[in-house]
N, C-alpha and C positions, 0 to 999 in steps of 0.2 A: 195583515189583512186589509184590503182596500174595500170600502163600502160603496155600493152603487145605489143612488137614490131611486126610489120607485115613484110612480105617478101618485100613489096615495100619500107618500111622504110629502111631495110637493103640495098636495092639497092641504094636508094637515099643517104644514109650515105656513101656507098662505092664510089659513083661518087664524092661527096663532098670531101672525104678523098684523092682521087686520085688528085683532083685539089688543095687541101691545105694540103700537107703532113706534114707541120710543126705543124698542129693542131691535137689534139685527139678529135674525134667526137663521140657522142652517144646520145641516147634518154634517158632522165631521167625517173625515176619511175613514175612521174606525167605526162609525156608525152611531156615535154619541149625538144626542140632541143638544145643540149649543144656542146660547143667546148672549149678546153683549150690548152694553150701553155705555155712554160716555157721561162725564161731568157730574159725578155724584158729589154731593156736599159732604162736609165732615159730619153733619148730623145724620145723614143717610147712612154713611158708613158705620157710625156708632150704633145705629138701630139694627145693624146686621144686614144691610142691603149690600149687594154685590154688583160689581160692574160686569162680571162674566159668570154665566151659569153653564154647567155641564151635567146632563142627566142621561141615564141609560134608555129611558122611554119617553115617548111623546107625552104620556100621562104625567110622568114625574116632572117634566119640564113645564107643562101647563100648570100644575100644582104650585110649583116654585114661583113662576111668573105671577100667579094669582096672589100668593102671599107677599111677594115683593110689592106689588101694586096696592094691595090692601094697607099694608104698613105705610106706604108712601101717602095714600089718601088720608089715612087717619092722622099722620104727622102733619099734613097740610091743614088739617082741622084743629091743630093745636095740642093733640095728645102726644104722649111719649111711647106710642106703639112700636113694638120691635117685630122683625120678621118672624122670630120664633113664636111670639104671641099670636101673630096673624096666622101662621101655620096651624097653631092649635085651634084657633077660632074657626078656620075653615074646615078643619077635620071634624070637630065635635061641637061647634057652635058655642063653646064657653067664651065669655067676654074676654077680649084681648086688651082693651084699654077703655078710656072714657068715651071714645067715639064709637065703640062697638054698638050695633043696633041701629045707628043712624044709617041713612042711605049710603050704600057701599057699591063701588063699581064692579069688583071681581066677582 
């Protein structure tokens, strides 16, 4: 099955791209929502960050991008935040690390 991108998909991708400029975003031929980035550090990989994301929906990709970004921001502030903890924090606002509650980008 080959996927054909709609105008709304292009708008959605543009909005996500503006919010997460460090990622390259696109819709795959099969319709999956994709994102990739380069140059992850070992610490980022250990924290569960991924160089490539593939999700079934725009909402799922946006959620995963937000979790990746939040963990990255918290780690830059000196915490040991993981992507899993950041996902939980974004879903139900429980603290994910020592930086939770401070000013957050996502």
